[in-house]
C-alpha positions as CSV (number, residue, x, y, z in Angstrom):
1,M,0.0,0.0,0.0
2,P,1.6,3.3,-1.0
3,A,2.8,5.4,1.9
4,D,1.1,8.5,0.6
5,V,-2.4,7.0,1.1
6,F,-1.6,5.3,4.4
7,P,-3.0,6.3,6.8
8,P,-5.9,8.6,5.9
9,P,-7.0,11.0,8.7
10,P,-9.8,9.5,10.9
11,P,-13.2,11.0,10.0
12,R,-15.2,13.1,12.4
13,W,-17.7,10.9,14.3
14,V,-21.2,12.4,14.4
15,E,-23.3,11.2,17.3
16,P,-26.5,9.5,16.1
17,E,-28.3,10.7,19.3
18,P,-27.5,13.1,22.1
19,A,-24.2,12.1,23.8
20,V,-24.5,10.2,27.1
21,P,-21.8,9.6,29.8
22,G,-19.6,6.7,29.1
23,T,-19.2,3.6,31.3
24,P,-15.5,2.9,32.1
25,L,-14.4,-0.5,30.8
26,P,-12.7,-2.9,33.1
27,G,-9.2,-4.3,32.6
28,G,-6.0,-2.8,31.3
29,N,-3.7,-0.4,33.1
30,V,-3.1,2.2,30.4
31,G,-6.6,3.6,31.1
32,G,-9.2,5.9,29.5
33,A,-11.5,3.4,27.6
34,V,-15.2,3.9,28.1
35,R,-18.3,2.4,26.5
36,V,-20.9,4.7,25.0
37,G,-23.8,2.7,23.6
38,G,-22.5,0.4,20.9
39,T,-19.1,2.1,20.8
40,V,-15.9,2.4,22.7
41,R,-14.1,5.7,23.2
42,R,-10.4,5.9,23.9
43,P,-7.7,8.6,24.1
44,T,-6.0,9.4,20.8
45,G,-2.4,10.2,19.8
46,P,-0.2,10.7,16.8
47,W,-0.4,7.0,16.3
48,T,-4.2,6.9,15.9
49,P,-4.4,7.3,12.1
50,A,-2.0,4.4,11.5
51,V,-3.9,2.2,14.0
52,H,-7.2,2.9,12.4
53,A,-5.8,2.1,8.9
54,L,-4.4,-1.2,10.3
55,L,-7.8,-2.1,11.7
56,R,-9.5,-1.4,8.4
57,H,-6.9,-3.4,6.6
58,V,-7.3,-6.6,8.7
59,R,-11.1,-6.3,8.7
60,A,-11.0,-6.1,4.9
61,R,-8.9,-9.3,4.9
62,G,-11.7,-11.0,6.8
63,L,-10.0,-11.3,10.2
64,D,-12.5,-12.0,13.0
65,G,-12.7,-10.3,16.3
66,V,-11.4,-6.8,15.3
67,P,-13.2,-3.5,16.2
68,E,-14.2,-1.2,13.4
69,P,-12.8,2.3,13.6
70,L,-15.5,4.9,13.2
71,G,-13.6,8.1,13.6
72,V,-12.9,10.7,16.3
73,D,-15.6,12.3,18.4
74,D,-16.0,15.9,19.5
75,A,-14.0,15.2,22.7
76,G,-11.0,14.1,20.6
77,R,-11.4,10.4,21.4
78,E,-11.2,7.6,18.9
79,V,-14.5,5.8,18.3
80,L,-14.5,2.0,17.8
81,T,-17.3,-0.5,17.6
82,Y,-17.9,-2.3,20.9
83,L,-16.9,-6.0,20.7
84,P,-19.2,-8.4,22.5
85,G,-17.7,-11.1,24.6
86,V,-16.3,-11.9,28.1
87,P,-12.8,-10.7,29.1
88,V,-10.4,-13.6,29.8
89,D,-9.6,-14.1,33.5
90,L,-5.8,-14.7,33.7
91,A,-6.5,-17.1,36.5
92,E,-8.6,-19.2,34.1
93,V,-6.4,-19.6,31.0
94,T,-7.3,-23.1,29.9
95,D,-5.4,-25.1,27.4
96,G,-8.3,-24.4,25.0
97,R,-8.1,-20.7,25.4
98,L,-4.4,-20.6,25.0
99,A,-4.7,-22.6,21.7
100,S,-7.5,-20.4,20.4
101,A,-5.5,-17.3,21.1
102,A,-2.5,-18.7,19.3
103,A,-4.6,-19.7,16.3
104,W,-6.1,-16.2,16.2
105,L,-2.6,-14.7,16.2
106,A,-1.6,-16.8,13.2
107,R,-4.7,-15.5,11.3
108,Y,-3.7,-12.0,12.2
109,H,-0.2,-12.5,10.9
110,A,-1.6,-13.8,7.6
111,A,-3.9,-10.7,7.4
112,V,-1.0,-8.3,7.7
113,A,1.5,-10.2,5.5
114,D,0.9,-7.9,2.6
115,L,0.6,-4.6,4.6
116,R,3.6,-2.3,3.8
117,P,2.5,1.1,5.1
118,G,5.7,3.1,4.6
119,P,7.3,5.3,7.2
120,V,4.3,6.2,9.4
121,R,3.9,7.2,13.1
122,W,3.2,4.5,15.6
123,R,3.0,4.9,19.3
124,F,6.6,4.1,20.1
125,E,8.4,5.0,16.8
126,E,8.0,6.5,13.4
127,R,9.6,4.4,10.6
128,D,9.1,2.0,7.8
129,L,9.0,-1.8,8.2
130,L,12.2,-3.7,7.6
131,P,11.9,-6.4,4.9
132,H,11.4,-9.2,7.5
133,E,9.0,-7.3,9.6
134,I,5.2,-7.0,9.9
135,V,2.9,-4.7,11.7
136,C,2.4,-6.4,15.1
137,H,-0.4,-5.9,17.5
138,H,2.3,-5.8,20.2
139,D,-0.1,-6.6,23.1
140,A,-2.1,-9.6,21.8
141,T,-2.2,-11.1,25.2
142,L,-4.9,-13.1,27.0
143,Y,-5.9,-10.0,29.1
144,N,-6.7,-8.2,25.8
145,M,-8.9,-11.0,24.5
146,L,-12.6,-11.8,24.7
147,V,-14.2,-15.3,24.7
148,A,-17.8,-16.0,23.6
149,A,-19.1,-16.9,27.1
150,P,-17.8,-17.5,30.7
151,G,-17.2,-21.2,30.1
152,S,-16.0,-20.8,26.5
153,D,-12.5,-21.4,25.1
154,E,-13.1,-19.6,21.8
155,V,-11.4,-16.2,21.4
156,V,-14.0,-14.0,19.6
157,G,-12.4,-10.5,20.1
158,V,-9.1,-8.7,20.6
159,V,-8.9,-5.2,21.9
160,D,-6.3,-2.5,22.8
161,W,-4.6,-1.9,19.5
162,D,-2.9,1.3,20.4
163,V,0.6,0.0,20.7
164,A,0.7,-1.7,17.3
165,G,3.8,-1.1,15.2
166,P,6.8,-2.8,13.5
167,G,8.0,-6.1,14.7
168,V,8.3,-9.8,13.9
169,P,5.9,-12.7,14.5
170,L,8.2,-14.1,17.2
171,D,7.6,-10.9,19.2
172,E,3.9,-11.7,19.4
173,L,4.4,-15.4,20.2
174,A,6.7,-14.5,23.1
175,M,4.3,-11.9,24.4
176,L,1.4,-14.4,24.3
177,A,3.6,-17.0,26.0
178,W,4.4,-14.5,28.8
179,S,0.8,-13.9,29.6
180,G,-0.7,-17.2,28.6
181,V,1.6,-20.0,29.7
182,P,2.0,-17.9,31.9
183,F,5.7,-17.3,32.2
184,Y,5.3,-14.2,34.3
185,A,3.9,-16.5,37.1
186,D,6.7,-19.1,36.9
187,P,4.7,-22.3,36.1
188,G,7.8,-24.5,36.5
189,P,9.8,-26.2,33.7
190,A,7.6,-29.2,33.0
191,E,4.3,-27.3,32.9
192,G,5.9,-24.4,31.1
193,A,7.3,-26.7,28.4
194,R,3.9,-28.4,28.0
195,R,1.9,-25.2,27.7
196,L,4.5,-23.5,25.4
197,R,4.5,-26.5,23.1
198,L,0.6,-26.4,23.0
199,L,0.7,-22.7,22.1
200,V,3.3,-23.1,19.3
201,D,1.5,-26.2,17.9
202,A,-1.8,-24.3,17.8
203,Y,-0.1,-21.4,16.0
204,A,1.8,-23.7,13.6
205,G,-1.4,-25.6,12.8
206,Q,-3.3,-22.4,11.8
207,A,-0.2,-20.9,10.1
208,A,0.0,-24.0,7.9
209,R,-3.6,-23.4,6.8
210,V,-3.1,-19.7,5.9
211,G,0.4,-19.9,4.5
212,G,2.4,-18.8,7.5
213,V,5.8,-20.1,8.8
214,P,5.7,-22.3,11.9
215,P,8.1,-21.1,14.6
216,A,10.5,-23.3,16.6
217,V,9.4,-23.8,20.1
218,D,13.0,-23.2,21.5
219,D,13.2,-19.9,19.6
220,V,10.0,-18.7,21.2
221,A,11.3,-19.7,24.7
222,R,14.5,-17.7,24.2
223,H,12.8,-14.7,22.6
224,V,10.6,-14.2,25.7
225,V,13.6,-12.5,27.4
226,V,14.2,-10.2,24.4
227,R,10.6,-9.3,23.9
228,M,9.7,-8.5,27.5
229,R,12.9,-6.5,28.1
230,A,12.0,-4.5,25.0
231,A,8.5,-4.0,26.4
232,G,10.0,-2.6,29.6
233,A,12.3,-0.3,27.7
234,R,9.3,1.1,25.7
235,I,7.3,1.7,28.8
236,A,10.2,3.5,30.4
237,A,10.8,5.6,27.3
238,G,7.1,6.5,27.1
239,Q,7.1,7.5,30.8
240,A,10.1,9.7,30.2
241,A,8.4,11.3,27.3
242,G,5.2,12.0,29.3
243,D,2.9,9.5,27.5
244,P,-0.2,9.5,29.8
245,G,-0.9,5.8,29.1
246,M,2.6,4.7,30.0
247,L,2.6,6.9,33.1
248,N,-0.5,5.1,34.2
249,L,1.5,1.8,34.2
250,A,3.7,3.2,36.9
251,R,0.7,2.8,39.3
252,V,1.1,-1.0,39.0
253,G,4.9,-0.9,39.3
254,E,5.9,-1.0,35.7
255,P,8.4,-1.4,34.2
256,A,10.2,-2.5,37.4
257,R,7.7,-5.3,38.1
258,T,8.1,-7.0,34.8
259,A,11.8,-6.5,34.8
260,A,12.1,-8.5,38.0
261,Q,9.9,-11.3,36.5
262,V,11.9,-11.4,33.3
263,D,15.1,-11.8,35.3
264,R,13.6,-14.7,37.2
265,Y,12.5,-16.2,33.9
266,A,16.0,-15.8,32.4
267,D,17.5,-17.7,35.3
268,A,15.0,-20.5,34.8
269,L,15.3,-20.6,31.0
270,P,18.0,-23.4,30.9
271,A,15.6,-25.7,32.9
272,L,12.8,-24.9,30.5
273,L,14.9,-25.6,27.4
274,A,15.9,-28.9,29.0
275,A,12.3,-29.8,29.6
276,L,11.4,-29.0,26.0
277,A,14.3,-31.2,24.8
278,S,13.3,-34.0,27.1
279,A,9.7,-33.9,25.9
280,S,10.7,-34.0,22.3
281,S,13.2,-36.9,22.7
282,P,12.1,-40.3,21.5
283,G,11.2,-42.8,24.2
């Protein structure tokens, strides 16, 4: 897609009826999302045009579970369609939910495979994609996913697209593993290896159907350290720059909280890799 038409400015949203106060939406630490009728309103930034263009692109490719960008309201907030579904409780990430999340991620990566937006402004940087990169969601984690019903495993929606930008598929898999295995909670080498392999197998199975490239499970395990340290650095840079959303994360101890968890994971990584090797060995 030519850079001179990506992204177009978001249109002005005209309220179909008199404006009503919004209802704050639960979840997330960046803050500011409210529901108004059948829409969600969120703070905007220089990255909003690119994010809206991304959403339109993947919806046009038939990707499920993506909000439709409707424009910007009179208060300067982005307006997105409200996605029905139940937020995933991180204490209840079943094997089925983890597999469904990984399969959705593979479909997303297929949907953006042909997207070359040129040097546009994202939340954390302004640049073109490198040849091996795609536009990543960058926060496609279980806490940003919706399932059909409280007892359902099927992921039907993905929210919080505001940190999308350049990256590689391995970044997304590492982030999903962090929240979904979940490596931030130290599941132990045996269970960590089992759940990571389940995630990678689900992604690979879907990727094979949509023309993607299956990842190596060891590569995902190693990349968790790289990806989560990069996430911490981006949060710190955003806080230093005065980004309100990143400053809100300081209230829950970020990025120091995640940095300590990543250090613990890095110390345990040799045991995880050994468990992965043991599980894949014949006999």
